[in-house]
C-alpha positions, -999 to +999 in steps of 0.1 A: -142-500-594-105-499-608-110-461-618-124-455-579-094-471-566-070-452-587-084-420-575-083-431-539-045-441-543-040-407-559-057-388-531-039-410-505-006-398-520-016-363-521-024-365-486+009-380-474+023-349-493+002-323-478-001-333-441+036-336-432+037-299-446+006-289-424+024-302-393+056-286-402+038-254-404+022-259-370+056-266-355+068-232-366+043-213-342+038-218-305+018-196-279+035-194-244+014-182-216+028-165-186+009-164-151+020-141-125+010-134-088+025-109-066+024-093-030+003-126-016+015-112+019+009-147+037-022-155+021-027-190+018-065-196+025-092-172+014-093-157+050-083-124+068-069-135+100-069-096+113-107-094+110-111-134+113-134-130+081-136-148+048-116-131+022-134-143-012-108-131-036-076-140-019-053-167-012-027-193-029-056-218-028-079-201-053-047-194-076-042-229-076-072-238-095-069-209-117-033-224-126-049-257-132-077-246-155-052-226-177-029-253-180-055-278-191-058-255-220-022-249-225+008-270-219+032-239-224+026-222-193+052-205-171+042-196-133+060-169-117+057-147-085+069-111-081+074-111-043+065-101-008+053-136+000+064-146+032+050-118+056+015-106+068-018-125+077-006-143+107+021-165+083+049-151+109+035-176+132+051-204+114+086-188+103+103-211+130+094-242+113+120-262+091+096-252+061+080-223+056+043-233+045+040-204+021+070-219+002+053-254+004+022-241-013+042-226-040+061-257-044+027-277-045+012-250-071+044-256-093+061-221-096+090-217-119+105-185-102+099-164-073+114-130-073+119-116-038+103-089-023+112-061+003+092-078+032+111-109+027+138-091+047+117-082+076+127-114+095+164-114+090+186-135+064+185-168+085+145-170+080+147-158+044+177-183+034+156-209+048+128-202+027+151-199-003+168-233+001+133-249+004+117-233-027+116-255-058+111-222-078+143-204-088+148-172-065+153-142-086+171-108-073+194-101-099+206-069-084+215-081-050+254-089-049+276-105-021+307-088-007+326-108-029+310-092-060+291-124-070+253-123-073+236-133-042+205-149-061+198-158-096+193-130-122+173-151-147+158-184-155+156-199-189+124-221-193+122-239-225+084-243-237+078-260-273+114-252-285+111-215-275+136-204-247+118-177-222+142-159-203+123-147-167+144-119-154+139-109-117+147-077-099+142-061-065+135-026-050+168-013-041+154+004-011+154-024+014+182-007+032+163+027+035+131+006+053+155-019+071+180+003+083+171-001+119+180-037+117+210-037+093+215-076+101+184-082+078+204-072+050+240-077+061+268-085+035+243-075+008+247-048-018+215-035-038+224-023-070+207-002-097+182-024-112+181-006-146+218-012-148+215-045-139+188-055-161+208-039-191+238-063-179+213-094-178+201-085-213+237-086-227+243-119-211+214-134-224+221-128-263+219-159-282+204-179-253+167-167-251+140-162-277+116-143-253+126-120-225+102-115-196+107-094-167+094-100-131+102-069-111+093-062-074+089-024-083+058-004-090+054+012-125+068+047-114+101+057-096+098+056-058+127+074-043+154+077-070+152+077-112+161+041-114+136+022-089+106+017-112+094-007-139+092+021-163+126+032-161+139-003-165+116-007-197+129+029-212+164+017-210+157-019-221+131-019-247+136-054-258+119-071-231+088-084-244+065-083-215+069-077-175+050-089-144+053-059-118+047-063-079+051-039-049+025-013-057-005-033-052-019-022-084-044-039-108-029-034-141-043-056-168-019-047-197-003-015-204+020-009-233+052+010-228+069+010-262+067-027-274+066-042-239+034-055-224+031-046-188+010-063-162+005-064-124-019-084-105-030-063-075-023-080-042-033-111-018-043-132-046-070-108-060-060-115-094-036-136-114-021-119-144-021-141-175+001-130-207-003-148-239+025-146-263+021-158-298+053-168-316+063-176-352+096-189-362+113-178-396+146-184-406+154-203-375+144-174-354+114-172-330+096-138-331+066-126-309+039-117-335+009-111-309+006-103-273-025-103-252-033-099-214-057-101-187-060-100-151-083-131-139-102-120-109-101-149-083-133-141-065-157-168-086-129-197-082-131-222-055-100-228-031-082-262-041-098-289-017-066-311-018-046-281-009-072-270+016-071-302+033-034-307+036-029-271+050-058-269+072-038-268+102-024-234+090-060-220+089-071-236+126-036-225+143-043-189+127-077-183+137-070-197+172-042-174+176-063-145+164-092-151+186-072-153+218-087-127+244-063-107+260-082-079+274-114-056+274-124-026+254-148-005+276-163+015+245-158+022+206-129+041+198-143+055+166-181+060+165-179+068+128-150+053+108-159+076+078-167+114+081-183+107+044-182+075+022-147+073+012-133+100+039-118+081+066-122+097+101-087+088+113-069+108+085-086+141+091-089+144+131-074+135+162-089+100+173-085+078+203-072+049+182-040+068+170-037+082+205-040+047+219-008+037+196+012+066+205+005+057+243+017+022+239+049+035+221+058+065+243+053+039+272+078+011+263+102+036+248+102+066+275+099+089+247+088+124+250+068+125+216+053+095+195+042+097+160+018+068+142+000+064+111-035+050+103-026+017+082-060+010+074-089+033+066-112+014+085-093+002+117-111+003+147-114-011+183-150-019+193-166-024+227-163-060+240-134-087+242-099-073+230-089-100+210-054-106+194-067-103+160-076-066+169-039-058+173-033-070+135-063-050+125-052-015+140-014-023+131-011-039+100+028-043+097+054-062+117+074-030+125+096-025+155+096+006+177+127+030+178+132+064+197+157+089+188+168+122+199+158+152+179+159+190+180+127+214+177+138+220+142+143+183+132+106+177+149+090+205+129+106+196+097+094+159+101+059+172+110+061+192+081+070+164+058+041+145+072+018+175+068+023+172+030-005+148+030-032+174+027-041+192-004-041+229-001-078+244+006-095+264-019-126+288-013-156+265-020-140+233-005-164+216+018-141+186+022-106+182+033-086+160+008-053+139+005-023+142-021-027+115-044+011+111-045+013+100-009+000+069+009-019+072+041+010+049+059+033+081+052+010+104+070+022+105+108-001+119+136+017+130+168+012+127+206+031+147+232+029+181+215+000+202+208+000+217+170-025+228+142-019+223+104-029+252+084-039+237+050-045+272+037-006+275+035+019+258+011+037+228+019+067+234+044+045+263+060+018+243+077+027+233+114+015+264+134+011+267+171+036+240+180+038+235+216+054+212+241+040+211+276+023+243+270+055+260+258+063+271+222+089+248+205+121+264+194+146+253+171+172+246+197+151+223+221+158+187+225+134+158+225+130+121+222+107+109+196+092+073+193+087+063+155+085+027+138+116+012+123+103+020+086+098+056+096+133+059+109+151+043+083+133+068+059+139+097+080+176+088+085+178+085+044+164+115+038+182+137+063+156+144+090+171+121+118+208+109+121+215+071+128+237+080+160+207+094+179+189+064+182+184+057+220+161+028+221+154-001+199+125-027+206+142-054+186+169-053+212+151-050+244+123-077+238+124-112+224+096-102+200+100-063+198+074-058+174+051-029+181+021-055+175+036-075+205+041-044+224+005-037+220-007-070+233+019-068+263+003-035+271-033-047+269-026-079+288-009-060+316-035-032+319-065-055+311-091-028+304-087-001+276-108+028+274-108+053+245-092+087+253-086+115+230-063+144+240-074+168+210-039+180+207-041+186+170-067+200+144-068+208+109-072+248+102-073+274+077-103+258+061-139+274+059-161+242+052-191+259+060-205+266+028-245+272+028-245+241+005-224+218+025-253+197+037-267+196+004-232+180-010-229+157+020-262+141+010-257+138-023-225+117-013-242+099+012-268+089-014-245+079-040-251+108-063-215+122-060-184+098-051-152+110-031-123+107-058-098+080-054-063+080-068-055+062-104-047+030-086-075+031-062-050+029-032-054+065-018-089+077-010-103+112-011-078+129-036-098+159-044-119+181-023-155+186-030-160+221-042-191+238-046-185+260-073-170+231-094-199+209-085-221+239-098-202+240-133-207+202-136-245+206-130-246+184-096-256+213-076-288+236-080-281+270-100-289+294-069-253+287-054-235+320-051-209+327-079-174+321-071-157+350-056-135+373-078-097+365-065-095+398-046-124+390-025-111+356-017-081+371-006-100+397+016-121+369+031-091+347+038-073+379+057-104+381+079-104+344+086-069+342+094-073+374+119-103+358+138-113+322+139-125+297+167-123+258+165-155+245+184-147+221+215-168+195+232-196+214+251-195+245+231-226+267+221-229+296+198-237+323+226-206+314+247-185+314+216-198+349+208-193+362+244-155+354+242-152+378+214-178+404+227-203+397+200-239+390+197-245+353+186-270+363+159-244+384+141-220+355+144-244+329+133-254+354+101-216+359+094-210+320+092-243+311+074-254+289+102-290+280+090-293+262+126-271+280+151-279+252+175-261+227+152-225+232+156-200+204+160-165+198+176-136+210+153-157+230+131-142+266+125-162+295+135-151+328+119-151+359+136-153+392+118-124+416+124-137+444+148 
């Protein structure tokens, strides 16, 4: 017994020596988790008020449950947001309240930092200042300065977790003066400095103050307009950054390494929550990051937080009631088929009643000769029946205002050429028209008030042909007024297409709510009935899409055998034309396709097409077209490889052989 007791005493003494050393070792390790959201755009509930439908992978209420889950497994969690928070999805209805409900929700969830986004400036500094003052999260925008040379907002916040000092550095895109140039009061007294240089300055300030450096930037990965407004540029100049949470581009980046810096972006609307785990060890009194892991958590499988759902139910009810307010009647569908093929939006390859309607509203209230508008959504449409207020948000996504300006014929054509860059150049064998992957759909404008063709066989800058105003060719010295949204006007001024002093109308000065959305509501309310009308004032030419295997290719797409390519970030659809010769080489088409013609044959064929071509109009039949050119319709059908001469369709290009 004595011997057993002695052994136990010895073991006890050994344990007292061993256990403290184990605890000490654990104290020299830590795991810090960064959770990041971005571009929530007014989403509190998983609901899209523009469509009045559930949005199952959106909203702060879903984010809240993810945050709770992660925090239950790790006490060292830091929660950040990368901006574009207080705009869209009808949240503007609550901007006049003492407390912005978006900020209240963020306070409830427990955000540590909030980096401002460009859309935070859409409503003016008074609205923004109120949001900032009521935010419990530290508001970051380190490259914004006041006139006295002091920073307008914090550049960083140091959060300590388990003895580890984590610096969260916030920078914002410097392009707000470009986008808000028509409303300079929205950024009055603010200077937007180079975020690359300002990040470097902050890194110097943080020396000796922080163990971990995390950027939360409202900028996409690549530069947008300059060589210093993208996240990659910041990291390349500041490789000491351990990790970065991006915003602005709406991209799904779950973990990209740029040097030793881990980069994530949580898509948009709350579709994802980015999670970064940083494992650290402390040696010789210094913490070092020894391991980095990340994932983008999909919110679709999570429920909305019930407590917050109840607290903010008034937001949902008010927004839905406003969305469903009937303001008029739509007499018929504006676009019968919103896609030419799955993945190719109709509104961006042909003139539609929908874009014509938006331009009609803009010309009506501005008094402009010409108007331009973009398709902000690939599936936008107006359907027969009640015209509800939510339909306006569906066809016009952004709270832009309306501006008109004086332009010369040369300025107009240069602007139109800028827009026509959206299309890829036609190649022989193409059976679809496709879009430049570097250009967003919201930067492709379609024009009313002029007639024109876009020749996509020509290089950029030479595509606008047959440009006429009221039947007369447009010359460089003509003058017009053109209606555009304030975002486009700002870009055109910055890039030298328009002049600020040539502005002649600004809806924000003419109406209490001068947004284009509100002007559409006003127009529909005044006219009561809205009917689809297409003036067919423009079309795409220079592309012979009528290859004998076109129908087979289209059927393969419709049956899911071939997919229309998207841009790498999935935001731009239809970025590469389907080409029969390429599909043949890939083994996706039968082998009896005619061989790709030799270069000299293509050139010869293109010359013939350019010499004589005819674009089919509503009501046309082939024999009438043939008669216009003193030809036999059978010869015309054979020349165009028409399997069924009775099946021709509007906007189809019929080639006429040179006589």
